[in-house]
N, C-alpha and C positions, 0 to 999 in steps of 0.2 A: 792793770800794771800800767801807769802812765808815764808818758815820755816827752821830750820836746817840747812843743806848743799847746799841751792838752788843757793848760790852765788859762791860756791868753784867749779872752772873750773874743776878740777880733780876728783870731787864728793868728798865723804867721807863716814863715818861710824857714825851713830847714836848708841852711847852706853848707855845703860840703866843697872845701879848696885843698887842693894837693899842689905842692911845690917841691923842688929838687934842686939841692945845690950838690957841687962835688962831695960825696960822702955822705950825704943826708937826704931823707925823704920826710916830710912834716905832711901831715894830714889835719886838718882843722874842721870842726863841725862847730857851727853856730846857730841859734835860735833866740828869738825874743822869750824874755822871761817875765812873768806877772810878779811884781815884787809882793805882792798881797796873795799871793797863791798859799794854800795849805803846805806847810813844810813837810818835806819828807819823812816818813817813818822808818825810812830804810837804815840799813846798818853801813852803808858804803861796799858792801861785799862786791858788787859788779866791778866798780874801780879797782878795788884789792885784787881780784882775780884778774884784770887785765894787766894791772902791774906786775903781777906774779908770772904771768905768761910771757910779758916782754922780758923780765929779768931772766927766766928759763931760757930764753931764746937769744937774747942778746946781750946777756951779762948788765953791766952797767952804762950800756952804749945808747940804751933806748929810754924813753919815757913817757909818760901821760900825765899831762897837767888839766884839771878842771877848776874853773871859776866862774863867777858871775859878775859883770861890772856893767853899770848904767842900763840896766834891763837886758842885758845879753848874756845868755849862757854860752860857754865857750869849753870845747874839749879840743886837746889839741896831743896827738900822738907825734913824737919825734923818733925816727928809727936810722941806723944806720943803712946807706945806700951803697950796693957794689954793683959793678957792670959786669956781666957775664959774656966771656968770648965764645962764639959757636964756632 
């Protein structure tokens, strides 16, 4: 199994960022992607499983988006954020 920068000859950095706004938590993962890499033979089952788990936990309030633009692969999770009182 290969992920992230596996096909980028120069290597690269996987960046993880998290931000919170009132009521929302967003986590973004980005890494360079080789446009000439062999295309995945996968079925997309991993992302489908993540989407199903988010739906089971948060209903329609959460989402996961994956895209590639300008040589950068990006996955973004958006979840409802609540504050807990102790």
